[in-house]
C-alpha distance (Angstrom), angle and dihedral (degrees) to the residues before:
residue distance angle dihedral
M1 . . .
Y2 3.78 . .
R3 3.80 90.3 .
F4 3.77 87.5 71.0
T5 3.80 106.8 30.3
S6 3.77 141.2 12.7
I7 3.76 95.0 -156.7
A8 3.80 106.4 73.2
R9 3.81 125.1 82.2
P10 3.85 109.8 -166.2
I11 3.80 117.1 -142.7
D12 3.82 98.3 -116.2
P13 3.80 109.3 -159.5
A14 3.81 89.1 -154.4
Y15 3.81 86.4 84.2
L16 3.80 118.4 76.2
T17 3.82 94.6 -135.2
N18 3.79 91.4 53.2
R19 3.78 91.7 48.4
A20 3.76 89.5 51.3
L21 3.79 91.0 51.6
L22 3.79 92.6 50.0
M23 3.80 89.5 53.3
I24 3.81 96.3 44.3
L25 3.81 98.3 48.6
P26 3.86 94.9 64.1
L27 3.79 89.9 49.0
L28 3.81 91.2 51.8
M29 3.78 89.7 49.9
L30 3.81 90.8 54.0
A31 3.78 91.4 45.4
S32 3.83 93.6 48.7
G33 3.79 92.1 46.9
G34 3.79 91.6 46.3
L35 3.79 94.1 50.1
A36 3.78 92.3 46.7
S37 3.80 90.3 51.0
L38 3.77 93.4 45.6
Y39 3.83 97.0 48.0
D40 3.84 98.4 27.2
M41 3.80 93.0 -119.7
G42 3.77 129.8 171.1
D43 3.81 121.8 -26.8
G44 3.75 96.9 -27.4
P45 3.82 140.2 -71.1
A46 3.79 96.1 -65.5
A47 3.83 94.5 51.8
A48 3.81 90.5 44.8
A49 3.81 93.0 49.4
F50 3.81 91.5 52.1
S51 3.82 93.9 42.5
G52 3.78 94.2 49.0
A53 3.80 94.4 48.0
L54 3.76 93.2 45.4
A55 3.80 94.4 50.5
A56 3.80 90.8 47.5
F57 3.83 92.9 48.4
A58 3.82 93.7 45.7
A59 3.81 91.2 50.7
W60 3.81 91.0 48.7
A61 3.77 94.1 48.2
L62 3.82 94.5 46.3
T63 3.80 92.8 47.8
R64 3.81 90.0 51.1
E65 3.77 86.7 59.7
L66 3.80 96.5 43.0
A67 3.77 93.9 52.2
P68 3.84 111.6 16.1
D69 3.78 94.0 175.6
Y70 3.85 93.7 51.1
S71 3.78 101.6 72.7
G72 3.82 91.3 164.3
A73 3.80 91.5 57.7
A74 3.81 90.3 66.6
F75 3.80 91.5 60.4
V76 3.85 91.3 46.1
A77 3.79 87.7 53.3
L78 3.81 90.8 47.3
A79 3.77 91.6 53.9
L80 3.78 94.5 44.9
A81 3.80 93.2 46.7
W82 3.78 91.7 50.9
V83 3.80 92.2 49.9
A84 3.83 90.1 46.8
N85 3.80 89.7 50.2
I86 3.80 93.2 51.4
A87 3.81 100.3 35.8
L88 3.80 103.2 31.0
G89 3.79 103.9 24.9
A90 3.81 93.8 -116.0
T91 3.82 93.7 166.1
S92 3.82 102.5 141.6
V93 3.79 108.4 103.3
M94 3.75 99.9 160.0
L95 3.82 92.8 97.4
L96 3.83 91.0 51.0
F97 3.77 91.1 56.7
V98 3.81 91.7 46.1
A99 3.81 90.2 50.7
L100 3.84 90.6 44.7
L101 3.79 92.5 57.0
L102 3.80 94.5 42.7
V103 3.81 93.0 49.4
R104 3.78 90.0 47.2
L105 3.78 89.0 50.0
V106 3.78 90.7 56.4
N107 3.80 103.4 37.5
R108 3.84 95.0 42.0
S109 3.76 92.3 -142.8
T110 3.81 91.1 164.7
G111 3.81 90.8 53.7
P112 3.84 110.5 -134.3
Q113 3.77 125.4 82.8
W114 3.75 115.6 -97.5
R115 3.77 120.1 -91.2
L116 3.79 120.4 -123.6
A117 3.78 91.0 -104.0
D118 3.82 89.6 52.8
T119 3.78 90.4 53.6
F120 3.78 94.2 49.4
G121 3.81 93.3 43.7
V122 3.80 96.7 50.1
L123 3.82 93.5 40.8
G124 3.81 89.9 51.8
F125 3.80 92.4 47.2
C126 3.80 93.1 48.9
I127 3.81 92.0 48.7
W128 3.79 91.3 48.4
A129 3.78 90.8 48.5
A130 3.84 93.6 49.8
V131 3.82 91.0 48.9
S132 3.80 93.8 43.5
A133 3.77 94.4 47.7
R134 3.87 92.0 39.3
Q135 3.82 90.1 -126.5
P136 3.81 107.0 138.4
L137 3.79 92.1 174.4
L138 3.80 87.9 65.3
L139 3.80 85.5 71.3
V140 3.77 89.7 55.8
V141 3.84 89.8 52.7
T142 3.84 89.9 46.9
A143 3.79 91.6 51.0
G144 3.79 89.4 48.3
A145 3.85 91.4 53.3
F146 3.75 94.2 49.9
T147 3.82 90.7 45.9
L148 3.81 90.7 52.3
D149 3.76 91.7 50.9
A150 3.79 89.0 51.4
T151 3.79 91.3 50.0
L152 3.81 110.9 37.2
K153 3.85 129.2 72.8
E154 3.80 113.5 -33.4
P155 3.79 92.3 5.2
L156 3.80 123.8 -151.7
R157 3.82 100.1 -143.6
R158 3.77 97.2 -164.0
H159 3.78 89.8 69.4
Y160 3.84 87.5 76.2
F161 3.81 84.1 71.6
A162 3.80 92.0 47.9
A163 3.80 88.8 52.2
A164 3.84 90.8 48.8
A165 3.80 90.2 51.0
C166 3.85 89.2 65.9
L167 3.83 91.7 62.5
P168 3.82 100.1 72.0
V169 3.82 91.4 46.2
L170 3.81 89.8 49.9
I171 3.80 91.2 51.6
W172 3.81 91.1 46.8
M173 3.81 90.5 52.0
L174 3.80 93.2 48.3
L175 3.83 91.6 48.0
G176 3.79 87.1 51.0
N177 3.82 89.5 59.6
A178 3.74 96.5 -106.1
G179 3.76 108.5 168.4
L180 3.80 112.9 -105.3
M181 3.75 99.4 -174.4
A182 3.82 133.8 11.6
G183 3.78 116.6 -125.6
D184 3.80 96.8 -153.1
L185 3.82 102.9 74.0
T186 3.79 109.4 127.5
A187 3.78 131.6 -148.1
L188 3.84 87.7 -99.7
D189 3.81 89.6 55.2
W190 3.76 92.0 50.6
G191 3.79 90.1 46.3
L192 3.79 92.0 54.2
I193 3.81 90.9 45.5
S194 3.85 89.7 52.9
V195 3.80 90.6 50.5
F196 3.79 92.2 51.3
A197 3.85 91.6 44.5
G198 3.77 91.9 49.3
G199 3.78 91.9 50.3
I200 3.80 92.4 50.4
V201 3.84 92.0 48.2
L202 3.83 90.4 49.5
M203 3.76 91.3 48.4
V204 3.80 92.4 50.1
A205 3.82 92.8 45.6
T206 3.79 95.0 50.5
S207 3.78 98.9 37.3
S208 3.80 120.1 127.1
E209 3.76 130.3 -151.2
P210 3.85 109.9 -62.7
V211 3.78 119.1 -107.3
S212 3.83 93.7 -160.6
Y213 3.79 118.2 101.4
C214 3.76 131.5 -139.8
D215 3.79 115.7 -98.4
T216 3.79 96.2 -119.0
S217 3.80 104.0 33.5
P218 3.83 141.2 38.3
E219 3.79 90.8 -113.9
R220 3.80 121.1 113.2
L221 3.78 120.4 -123.0
D222 3.76 116.6 -90.4
R223 3.82 114.1 -104.1
V224 3.79 95.7 -141.2
R225 3.78 92.2 48.1
V226 3.81 93.1 48.7
N227 3.84 91.6 50.3
A228 3.82 90.9 46.1
G229 3.81 89.1 51.7
L230 3.80 91.0 52.0
V231 3.76 91.0 52.1
I232 3.82 91.3 48.9
G233 3.84 89.7 52.8
W234 3.77 91.1 50.1
L235 3.85 91.8 48.6
A236 3.80 90.0 51.6
A237 3.77 89.5 56.2
F238 3.80 93.6 42.0
Q239 3.80 94.9 51.1
A240 3.85 89.8 56.3
L241 3.78 89.0 58.5
L242 3.75 93.2 47.2
T243 3.80 92.1 50.9
D244 3.81 103.3 35.0
G245 3.80 101.3 28.9
P246 3.81 126.9 -142.4
S247 3.83 93.5 -22.3
A248 3.78 87.9 73.7
W249 3.78 90.9 71.7
V250 3.83 90.5 72.5
E251 3.79 104.7 21.3
T252 3.84 93.4 78.3
P253 3.79 132.9 28.8
I254 3.83 92.0 -133.3
W255 3.80 89.9 107.1
A256 3.83 89.0 58.8
C257 3.82 86.0 63.3
M258 3.81 92.3 50.5
I259 3.81 91.5 48.3
A260 3.78 92.2 47.9
V261 3.81 92.8 50.5
L262 3.78 94.3 49.5
V263 3.79 94.4 43.7
S264 3.76 90.7 51.5
F265 3.76 90.8 47.5
A266 3.81 91.1 50.9
D267 3.80 91.0 48.8
R268 3.80 91.3 51.9
I269 3.85 90.8 49.7
R270 3.83 89.4 49.8
K271 3.79 91.4 52.7
R272 3.81 91.4 48.9
T273 3.82 93.2 50.9
P274 3.83 110.6 94.1
R275 3.82 113.2 -125.5
S276 3.74 121.6 -126.3
T277 3.79 115.5 -107.0
G278 3.83 92.1 -150.3
V279 3.81 91.6 -121.8
G280 3.84 111.4 129.8
């Protein structure tokens, strides 16, 4: 596969976490379809089964990119995304796949630099997603991801041109009256945004060298690239809130990924903190 593309990451059942995913997804499909049939939800059992499994898988895959060393976080995100899909109607997964590709672009989890076809394919997909969702700020995040890949360790310089290609589309969307920022974000929304942002900053500031390896080489992932990828993922979620307002909290399961990453980070910090013996 890697002879043709540097984007894909096959789900190799040789790894325990991948085998667990392959066993869980069919169960979630059955559960989603059963609940839809029982409570007459959505467009029917088949659609619910597909939607529930897709949301869970997308959240799992994105979280694996956001926090490569936190394998448990991906399954927390999977569970949260499935619940959000069933209970809140969080069925839009397009943003998760955009974020997945952009984070993978920056953290180089597959290993090799992207081929020219990879660049054109992902750039085109991100532009289509931004226009389709009417989220012009997603183009800013896309340009930022390509710029980072052209700047960080082992840079791919042509990605400066990919970043620049986002600018005319952004201008075109703004001239077409695409909303740049929602005016209905409340103090509670901004408070939650601040909590998430603070958690991401703390995670980046205290991160250690990754222990995860690239898919195609024995080299470990680069710390700066992993942290930059995490920030890109957060910005992809944040821009949706800025553009679409409070509805973005429940329209997409991307926030399940952010919650899972930060909860796993907090749990790891808790385990590292020595407990008091009570002896004074």
